[in-house]
N, C-alpha and C positions, 0 to 999 in steps of 0.2 A: 824550319817551317814545320809546323805541327801537322801531323798526319790526321786527316779527317777520317772519322770512322762512321759508319752508318749505325743508326740505332738498332739495337738487338730486337728482333721480332719476338713479341710476347705471345705465348700460346693462348688460345681461347679459354682453355680451362683455367689458366692462371688469372686471366683477366676477369673471368666470372667470379673468381674467389676473392680477388683483392681490389677490384675496380669499384667505383662509386655506383650505388644502387639507384635504379630509376623507379619512380612511383609506379604502383600497379595501375594498370589500365582501368579507367572508369567502368568499362564494360564488365570487368570482372567483379567490382563491388556491387554493381547492379544485379549481376548474376547471383551473388550471395544473398542479397535482400529478397530477390525473387524466389531463390531456392528455399529460403527459410522464412517465407512470408507469414506463416502461422505464428511465429514468435512475436511479431509486432502487430500484425493485423487483428488477431483475435483479442488481445487486451484493449486495443484501441476501439474496436467495435463494441466490446463489452462495456467499456467506460462510457462511450456515447449512449449506448442502450440504457445503462443504469441512470445516467443523467437525464435522459429523455423520460424514463419511467418515473424518476423522482419528481421531475418537473410536472408530469401529468398528475401524479398523486397529489403533489403540492397544490396544484390548481383545483383539483376536484375535492380535496378535503374540506368539509364544511367548517365554518368558524362562526358559530352563533354566540355572540357576546351577551345576549339578553338571557342570562342564566338566572332562573328563578328557583330558589331553594327555600324550603320551610325554615322559619326562624323562630327561636324560642322567645316567649314573653317573660320578662323579669318583673317581679314585684319587690319594691324597696319599702323599708319603713321610713318614718319621718326623718331619721338621721342619715339616710342614704345607705343603710345596710341591706344586704339581700335577704329578703324573707323567704322567697321561694321562686321557682320558675314553673311556667306552664308550657309544655311542648307536646308535639305529636309523636314522640318516640325518639327524636333526634334533638339534642341540645345544641342549637346554633344561634348565635347572635352577632350580627354584623356591626362593624365599627369603622368609622372613617379613618384613613391613614393619618389625617391631621391630629387625631386624638390618641394615636399610638405613640407612646414615649420614644424619643430617639434611641434611648438605651435599649429598648426592646427590639427595635429595628436592627440595630447594630449587632445585638446578640444573635438574632436569627441569621443574619448575613454571615457572621463569623462561624456559626455552627453548620450552615447548610450550603453557602454559595458566596465565597469571599470575592469573586469577580462579577457579582450580579450586575453592578452598574456599568460594566465594560463589555461583557459579551453580548452576542446577538440572539440569545436564546439557548444556544448549545455551546458548551465550553469544552473544546477539544483537548485543551491542556489538562482539564480536570478528568476527562475520560481516560487519557493516557496515564495520568497518575494513578487512577483507580485500577486500571488494567495492570499496570506494572506491579502494584501492591498485591494484586491477585496472583500474578505469575511468580513473584518472589516470596509469597507466603507472608508478606508483611501485614500489619494491622491497618485496616482502612478506617480512618476516622471521618473522612468526608467522601461521600459517594460521587459518582460521575454526573448524576442528574442535577441540572440547575434548578433554581427555584421556579423558573418558568416551566420547565419540564414537569416538575412535581405538580404544579397547579394544573397543567394540561391533563396529566394522568388522573387527577382527582375529580375533574368536572366534566370531561368529555368522554362519554361512554364508548364512542367509536374507537377510541384508542385501545380499549380492552385492558385486561389485567394479566394476560398470559406472559410468561417469560420467553418471548420469541423475538427474533430479529425484526419481523414485520411490525410488532408493537413498538419496538424502540425506534424504528424508522418513522412511523406515524407520529410518535411522541415528539421526536426531534423536529419534524417538518411543521407540526402544529405549533411548537414552541417558537420556531423562527417566524412563522406566519403571525402569531400573537404579538411578538415583539415589534412587528412592523405596523400593527394596528393600535397598540396601547403603549402608553408611557411606562417607564419603570416603576414609578410610585403606584400607579393604578394596578399593575400586575402584583406588586408586593401587597397592596391592600387586599386584593382578591385572594391571594395566597394565605394571608394571615387570617382571613375569615373562613377558610375552608379546611385547613389542616386539622387532622385528628390529634388530640392531645390527651387521650385516655379518659377513662371514667365517664364515657358518654359525651364528652365536651368537644364540639367542633368549632375551631376558631379560638383566637386568643381571648376574646371577650367572654365567651362561655367558660373557658378554662380559668380565667381570672376569678370569676364568680364561684366556680366549682372548688378551686384549691385555696383561694384567699378571701372569699366572701367580699370582694371589692371589684370595682370597675378597672378596666385596663389603664386609663390615664393615671391611676394611682400607683402603678407598679414601679418598684425601685430596681436597682441593678441586680440584687441577689435574686429577686423573684423573676425578673426578666430572663436571666441566664438559666434559671431552673426550667422555665417554660420552653425556652429555645432548645434546651437539652433533651426534652421529651420527644421532639419532632421525629427524630430518626428511629425511635423505638418506644412507642407509647406503652407497651406492655413491659419491656425490659427496664425502662427508666421511670416507671410509675412511682412517684414520690410517696405514695401511701403504702403500696405493697412492697416496694423495693427502695427504701429511702437511702441506703448506702450507695447503691448503683446510681441513683438519681443525683446524689451528691458528687460522685466521681465525674459523671457526665457534666454536671453544672460547672465544676471546677475546670474541666477541659474547655468549656465555652468561655469562661472568664479568662483563661490563659490565651486562647485564640484572640479574644478581644484586645488583650494587651499587645500581642504580637502584631496585630493589624493597626495598632495605634489608636484604637477607639477609646481606650482608658489607660491611665498610667499603671505600670506594673504594681506599684504599691497599693493602688486601689483594688486591683484584682486580688492581691494576696489578702487584703483585709476582708474582702467579700468571701473568700474561700474559708475563712475562719467562722463564718456564720453557720448556724445549724439549719437543718431542713425543717421548716415549720409550715404545715399545710393543714387544712380542715378535712375531715372525712366527708365525702360527698353525702348530701342529705338523702335519707331513705324516704323522701316525701316529707310533708309538713305535719303529718298526723300527730306527732308527739310534741309539737311546739305548743307553748302556752297560747300562742297567737293563732292556733289552727282554725278556730271558729271564725275569726276575722278573715283569715286567708281564704277559707272556703266561701264566705259571703262575698268577698271581692271577686273570686273566680266566677261566681254566679252573676255578679253585676257585669263583669266584662263579657261573659257569654251572651247575656241579654242584649248588650249594646253593640258588641263587635263580632259576635257570632264566632265563626271559624277562625277569625284572626287572633282570637285569644290564644290559640295553640300553635299557629303557624305564621302569624303576622309580625313577629319580632317587636312587639310593643314594649316600651319601657314605661312602667307604671310607678309613679311616685305616690306611694300609699300615705295614709294619714296616721297610721298607728304610731304612737310614741312608746318606745321600748321601756322608758322609765314609768310611764303611766300604766302600761300593761303589767309590769312587775308589781307596781303598787296595788293594782286591782287584784292580782293573784294572791298577794300577801294578805290583803284585807279579808278576802273570802276565807283563806285557809286558817287565819287566826281566830275565826269565829265558828267555823263549821268543820265537822268530821269528814274525813275522806273515805270512811269505811262504806262498803256497798250497803245499800238499803237505807242509808241516812239521807236527809234532805241535801239538796245541792243548790247552788246559787248561779244566777246570771247577773252580770254587771256590764252596763254600757256607759261610756263617757263620751261626751260630744263637746267640741269647741263651740262656744256660744256664738262667736262672730262669723263662723264660716260653715257650720254644720259638719265639719270633718270629725270623723269618729277617731278618737285618740286611744280608746281601750275597749276591749270586748271579751268578756268571759261568757261562753255559751254553754257551759256544763263542766263536768269533772274532767273530761278529756276526750278529744275528738277520736282518738284511737279506740276508746271504749264505746262511745255513743256519738254517732254522726248527726243526731238531732240537735240543731242549734237553738237552744232555749232563748237566746237573745233576739233572733230574727224569726223564729218559727219554722225555718227551713227544715224539712224532714218531719215536721210535726204540726202542732197548732199553737195558737197563742194561749194565754192564761188570763183568768179573770183578774182585773186590777183592784177590785174592792174599792175602798174609800179613796185610793190614790186617783180615782177618776173624778172625784168631786170638784176639783178646780175648774173643770169645763162647765159644770152647772153654775158655779160661782161666776165665771166669766160671762156666760150667757145672761145671767141676771144683771150683771153690771152693765152690759151692752143694752139692756132694756131699761136702764135707768132705775133699777131697783136699788135702793140705798143700802149701804152696808150696815146702817144702824137699824134697818128693819128688824122687827122682833118676831119670833115664832115660839110656840110652845114645844117642848121636847120630851113628850112622854116616852115611856119605855118601848111602846109600839103604837102604830097608828094604822087604822083601816083606811086604805086609799081608794076603796071602791067608789065612794061618793065624789072623788076628784077625777073620775074618768080613767082610773088606772087599773080597772078590772078588779080581781080578787086579791090584789097585792096587799099584804100586811107586813110591812118591814118593822124591824125592831132594832134597838141600839145594841152595840157590842156589850156582851156580858149582862144584858137586860137592865142596864142602868137607865135611870129616869132623870131628866134634866128639867129645870124650870124654864121660864121664858128667857130666851137668849137672842142676841143679835147675830148677824151672819159672821162677824169676826170671831166671836166666841164659839159659835157652832162649828166653824171650820177648824179652829184650834183643837176643840174637843172631839171633832169628827162625829157629830150627832146625826145618826141616820134618819131619824124621824123628821128632823127639821129639813134636811135636804130632800126627803121624799115630798114634803109639802112645797119646797122651792121648785123642784122639777115640774111639778104639776102646774105651777104658776107660769114658768117660762116656756114650758112645752118641751117634751123629750126630743122632738125633731130638731128644735133649735140647739139643744145640747149636742146632738150628733153633728150638726153642721159646724158648730163652733170647734168641736174636737177635730173634725176633718181639716178645717182651716189651720189649726195649730200644728198639725203633723200626724194625726192618726189616720192610717191607711186602711186598717181592717174594717170589715163591714160592721156597722153599728145598728143593725136591725135583725129581726128574726127572719126565718126562711120565707115567710109570706110578705116581707117588706115592711113589717110593722116595727117601729121603734118603741120599746117598752119603757115605762117610767123607771124601771129598775136600772136603766142605763146610768143613772146618777150614782148608784152604789157599785158600779163596775162589774155588772154581771155578764157583760159581753166580752169576748176574748180579744185581747190585744197583746202586743209584744213589748219587751223592755226597750227595744230599739226605737219604736215609734213613740213610746211614752217619753223617752229621753229627748227625742226630737221635739216633741210638744213642749216639754218643760224648758228646753232651750229657747223656744219662741217666747215663753213667758219672760225668761231672763233677758232677752233682747228687746223686751217691751213691745211685742207685737210684730217683730220682723222675723219672718220665717225663712230658715235655710233648710233645704232638704238634706237629710243625713246622707253622707257620702263616704265611701272607703277610699276614694282617690282624690289627690290634689291636682295631678296632672298626668295626662297620657300622651306619649309621643310615639310616632311611627318610626320605622327603621331608619329613615333619613333625617330624623330629628324634628320632623314637622309636628307641631302641637295639635293633637286631635281633640283634646279636652283639657280645660283648666278651670278649677273651682276656686273662687275667691270670696271675700266678704261682700263684694259688690253684687253677688248673685242673690242676695236676700230679697224677699217680697213682703211688703207690708200686708198683714192679714188682720190686724187689730189696731185699734186706736191706742196710742202710746199711754195716754192717761188711764184708759180702762185696764190695760195690762199692769200698769204701775199699782193700781188699787188691788188687783188680785195678788200681786207679789207682796204687797204690804200685809194682806191678810195671812198669807202662807208663812210669813216670817214668825207669826205668833205660834205656829206649830212647833218650831224649834225652841223658841224661848220659854213657852209656858203651856204647851199643848201635848199631844200624844207622842211627840218625839223630844220632849224636854230632856235636857242633859246630853243631847247629841249635836249641839252646835259646834261647828268646826273652829270657832274662835274668830271668825271674820263674817262679814255681811253675807247671809245666805237665807234661803227659804226652802220649803219643801212640804211634802204631804205623805203621811203614812197610808197604808192600805192593808186590810186584813179581810179575807172573805169570810162569810158566815160559817163555813165548815172548817175554817183554819187550814185550808189546803194551799192557799197562795198568800204570801205576805210580802209587802212592798215598802220601799221608801224611794220616792223620787224627789229630787231637789236640785238646786243650782246656786251658783254664785254669779257674779257679773261676767265670769270668764268660762266656766265649765258647768255643764249640766250632766247629771248622772242618775241612773236608776238602778236599784238593786231588787231583784226578785228572788225569793227563796221558796222552794217546794220540792216535791218528789218528781224527778224527771219522767218516771214511768207513767204517771197519771195523777189524778186528783186523789190525794190521800191526806186525811186529817193529821195535823201536827199540834196536838193539845199543848197549850201554853205558848205557842209561837204567835207573835204579832209583828206588825211592821215596825212598831216603836221599839220592841225588845230585841229583834233579830236583825232586820234589814237596815234600820237606821244606824246602828253601830258600825256595820260594814261600810255604809256610805260615808259616815264621819271619818273613819280611819283612812279611807281612800282620799277623800277631799283634803284632809290634813297633809297627806303624803305628797299630793301633787301641787 
């Protein structure tokens, strides 16, 4: 039988060392938490305080979405090319996101904020990436600020510009707040319209016109990537001053677009091989051949739209045709010297069907002399000489005076007995003519016959006829008296209004006011003004105007401008003042009216041997043939 033994007693010390451990009493853990309360209470309180403070700041931060900024007005020529811009010191032109090419939107997102469409205004991942790059000394290609944050920083002054934590907090909170109020595309639109892209251009539309002389919708991949690359450093990546740096940045944007799947890699590589091609920003329009037209348009816009001309973001579709303008410049320069002190010319061409001015030469150069000889802006008009006779002819036709009516044409005639005071006009060169009808008298420009004619129809009626046809200048003396000498063009007029009047002849009595604009649109695209052929007003009977045109055709075929026919159906009238200080030719076809004035810009100075038929008519002919 086995002997039973009692279990050996284990000492307390041994049991404590080898026996199972019991969990610590809860009271001891609580004691530890209480003993070291500052370890967990302070961060908790701080966190709650920060959250409460941020919530308070978030609630109190104003978010005014009705942001009004001055916008630049753009003037285009008839082909849609940018002629110039008018601004109040900041070049900014807004554009709808719908008109921004997809490729430009993608380029900007690739360059500035690849997660734009997924984050809520602040991209924590991007901030961490940027911070890590800073810590490790790596190169930061993309900053931590989202597109929304950048927009907030650009337009809300309460954010400030200091590099402080407070500013970054305000920026982040406003970005989050903005994202809750506006859709992504609206935020992107606002951003694209406010970013600075160098050389005074704010927004992609202003930059497109500054660097490429075109509108944003016409931008291709290469140009879009170039603009997107400028955003992060307008000075560093300026494609004019630093083209190589701009190219490197552009290529980075193209590479990012490929990595994000916006474009194929092959397309990106092909775009990278393209050179940097941009225009130098204009130093103003003063040296352009169209400078006088531009300045006239500016005056027109100021008169009609006042301050909006420089701050209203108008888009002005101008009427100037670049080919016609070039033809006008060539015609003048082929016949006149450009040397100082020699006679200069003014040429205006108007579309007969609409009154739109297609070409304007106002002098030798706006940068030399701002007096516009075409419009009289900055100076005065000039005497039209015999180029004014068609208005007397028209007044006579309207009074049923037959074109076959005959008059004697002595070398001079005393008009005192006809109620014309002590006026004794004489023919050019002292020539004497026999008895002539009005057709021949017009073709040969017989002064003494037209002196008798104006006395018969009445000088006041001649003035009224001229005003109806398009002459705006005053046609009376200071005391309100219309002299008989009006028929010989002794009162001052401008080439612009003379061209407008001859366009009325060409349209057979339908008057269109001369205009530098075809259409004006506001920032939202709303049409503020539109000029068409339907805007004409009948001011003369069609048959009466047709008779006057028939008579003036004889001037080109066999009169004072013989040999200057352009080779197609046209009419016109020469003009030479008595002192040979102003010489003219005004004429038209069924499509275009044009006037050429030649004289000294400084003032009335005789030009011996110069006449409308010998000097102005050849310039007119060359221009008409070219256009």
